[in-house]
Steps between C-alpha positions, in 0.01 A plus 500: 500500500351472832123429545256495795323172537184433708488149632185325637626496864362655814769781478412854445785586265633427166837333403777616274658277238745552212401410157788301333616593153357296218184393705225428247141561581341819629625678810278804515229619765235226517729218383549170665852402606648195684744628771683328782373563848625336819660190316207445273334641199194728505274661232475862539363807312716772387350828629769757392863603472704487815785747610836346586628515854869492586688195626204265404538203276175428333372150410418443131170429331506136412235512219236710336248247383281721284538707189307800642348621833220289646350810676461835324541833687138558594479146651840569683347831630190317611705235708701786658162649618391161628832460696470846650120495577476151629842503660675209340829459338514600132618150389193342659262743318689437173463120532119543540477666172656218308374145414655240724686349187717806504582529879715200570862399405422144480161546331534458128311750297224315327579471126192579284421170335493448126342239278534374155220602262413349152323728264407471124776649284343433161134495393353217286182636353460225235342170596669341202820635615460350843407158366827496304730627791342270764444197286724288718471704812141496643635576858688821374168608325290440811745711709518769231131527467454489883732799537289671233190443706629637826627829367827396326717442807536283813764416762707190429417375850129527423537319166686205654355461842125590420455427144745203476701598185852366502811703472581347172179615327583851627862484367361374148292808470781730614740328232242570229489864607123480576546564878756727675603480867524803725541558870266720711510607854250320730326745731443350844164660560244262649218759447541462120335151523178640633212554247478862412158643579331766299537871599246651729252691294353787701379851472665710775260654761498864556713446826751279300532756216565781763771296661663422171484865394664613833770236462559605149549858590711416815855631509809273544525351850141548570327282756134407466300305753220306309228413756248281338244277671565120426402423135499860395751444206828620652691228271333652199634840592846348535461340165395827323772687686768249374372512148576872490839465667633178321317486167464865413793666678750200467592504872505214753301427817492283806192339658530377859249264637513380880449117463654228276138364475384829325794487245337250237187688479685834478734365245204354286320839486816694426619253245165515327573864416884515488582161363867399549605845631435355858769351712420347846712518811413317825642257740319193356714514200828289474819688494535437122135630430556804717829572337356469146219751596752736651726486190213545270400819693858619502541457117180678440342175348228535755333829590277422801612325826221333703568347831520520876710753702832420366373589148550860599860454415423399135800621284275717269605825363277798386253397766147655441284354763493284828182344607483366864172296517348436842758755635383450858631134523770425755663255266650787327734538809819297481545287825877495500780757425442724320154525655375719212133570419447460119231780505741750635786376269269532205416861586880586544589323168229669296585848630858437402426367163202724404230223523141522614398287790151352559430349844169314472285346768148470618629541858812731487745488777455792750838635410405538116159628589650769731756588238217553249297704757811727549542552117828295479307258270207562262192302600310345215174318590295220330188501717294238311562146368561478130207423277245612738548201731400531863718449811394174676265509791694438825344352814644417843451169669549556880669187617415580859146450431479269190761233591550239771639657814807267523691318230407133454704223659736293279254211500197726410306429201570649169179697527610664814856581367349636165252711696784645706677608181221583265195700639142405367498834285820408335404140465176593323684741263750232415228245420315758283811569291568132460146443376538770248844402372652832629841524672582595857811623681559433863770696695665368812838678558643206709675217328534137648230286665488652850662814644637304795489193702404539879497240776140463640644406838758776598446750207848492366531602136776345261741771427809530278814453694671750258236766503244665726213358304267208518541213256232464237338165441518378139313183409649421163770411562431460879732725693542809719661781317642843593397751248801734597796256474329214315603246774286191480447215741281210533159534688545390869253230641503646828571832682874572533432691831259284687480167302114555446341348206235749440670701221256740331521676161409869531430758228410442132755482210438456139582135493227431746235713319592320174434161663164627640396632170603175320300300748182735479520541111652181372415583121630863526827584343707654760847664482718624785751772441756582766871473560472119545328443165686754300871412576540348147637730230171557311262392769323845511451512131360139483246564777370839355491366146265225626289760678496709173395204297206426726648180655482607850180563691650627835847669523618483855803702601711746704562852413657422175151446342377826629640752248516564120308175386229561245252219457154601375333181619606556860179612662555431864795581735507375852739607771515219746677691779542872446663545842829318411763776547273770589627518870864447439725729699600711189378859404404378157284213603163666443618652171606160374165338608297771314723461186464122512122490547446783239723322237354151540148650494602652162533157357125445496260642237742582236261356231154559390368258764571734797641382828480456869749524791458340846745590783517287803626684806494538877573881471213630272546846661874539422540792262701292247213257475220762489662706237584190278144400528384841350799531252582827693868571454476868601328431851760241565786733416352765719473274810821324447708823456339644822607185683853551395548850643523390873741327502636611175560242228549537113394689294490759778869423584792319341654195689771262503492176669830408648524126585759353738539132489719234643527141612496579867186667652661712764780625280243601228282690775835680618594598142160642432506693829837631417389595134208695644718683746759587234212653287377696781842633575554579141178702470588686822848583363405589137221695343239271342169687509181277505694177567385277792609148609249236617622185698670269531251226515495130388362452137149381497638165360789493750699213357550385148739238370666470840566873519350710762374833372458848662420825320527869541288744292637820354235760421557822307280767353724551205667211299836687477533488883390150526773403232771702679440341840470149361809532281702638810379196704597236241843666453586584858321254735723212596373151515692242718634200299330242723169304525445565129389856582371697202318821412270568203329816417167473306402842370141568421391142629179352387470299817645493852465128567 
């Protein structure tokens, strides 16, 4: 038998292999096979039967390591769609759908651990009977009665290491037939160790009830956009929907969250309702933990998958619902091939498998909003906060008027530095919360200590030698870091250009604000949450658990603290600099700014004490800021959509960002120019209505990791035409094999930087 095998290689084709007689294991569509390829072994996925061709000697499959397929037909079909739509080899798409433990020849599949368990085999109800049996064995009696007290069973490891019982005592009880030994599988699920919270008790509001009724009546493949203000109870709608789907109908479900930081809170709420039916899939898990979760879902032991974007590939059958929480988040977009968007993949999977999709957000993406306006999605609205709570009052602090005109010098007093970071209104609000024992959240979407280091003599800025970006100053440990390639170097004592000694720190970062807060409020409990403080496996969870337990007075962080968090004692949110990112050369910059401000504002006032939000900005008249202040999503959308008509950008048009890169600047520029000319010639020769080509031009960040970058935009009115042109470009445009030249096509990009 000949089979077609897809390999995880940058080749747009499958490979044919012969299945030898007597090969054990599964060799059907969706199975893993080990095959020889260019003098080494590769893991591939069987995608079908191949037809023989004359005069070709086919290599044989080396091994079929599994008893059955690892991907069922619906997931195979989903990966075929991803390969076609995002223009990547099928093998690359298939690899993305599997846990890392199943994708490498030299990577052993994690074996599910087992442990020995001692459990009571014979009851001894009579005290007299016990006195006689254990007359000369007091240790055996102590162990037997301890097992009774803790439920009749315990692991041997626990009895020996934690309770200090020797193996001989245990053997004596086994010999008497009082205890029997068994083996049980140990589930590597770190979330099982978290204390289980009580289920949320609530009476659905009229708007929640209407949304649930509409979702219950929705046909298979239906997509609903759940637009609810922050704190309106979107999660409660998700929970009630999944009760119907999983508990009443016996189906399965997927819940996507955009940030690892949100996963523990989400898992806690869902586990309170669904118990051990939950499996968690995200990148913070070890390969073994992730494999165990994947296997439990595949075997049907777990019925709900919760996780970040890769959880959309959870191996569930009889899928009933997919929830995409905070659907507007850019983190749902994969940054490397295949550059899929989990929201779009969720919709395609749900329509193929007959599930209902709920896209939830207080600030929906313009694409989803436009689809709802066009009738492609059903719009469901939660216009008020749950329980009658009010949206927080939002005020703008105009930094042009209320702050020092210039940043303080390096030797300035702490008072001057604090005044530059924290305006008097925000300072007063912070002190009021500290006095009342309430909590505050401060957002600054820039990590590090200072944004860059500049020479006060010649004006030179320290930049990364590998990237077209300034180096960020980090104080602990002290170093200059590139946030693109992660290069780190020691801080120079003098200017590398003129030798001057007047090096100045410019721009605030979270490290510097943390120091200023600690100096100003020495008794306050302050926690910082950014990439630097959350690199540990459970660092996100530890910080947020401390906030939830009331052990933190001020939580300072980047955008990871802006969404999904629900702490009733947070009554103040302060945005230290709302202008970070607002003027980036990217068509989504204003949308991202509005979403970030709206989301972080929604962290305040979620309890009975109410809340207040202060936004510090130098652009108070910008529509993203004005609409965030008034919680006016509709006005923002109207203005933003109008601004994307001339020139046209999504959602008014579909785009693909073609990035040409190389190690030599001139060669990269020539390749980009040639690619643009090739596309113009293609469009002139072939009919492609509504397709235009923009560029070439250097990328806004022109150099990353020693690679020069240019890009060309392909715009199309219809997605079919865009896909056709992009596919033809990938298949036919020749890239010279020199200077490390490459081309990547990012379809439906979330950023053009």
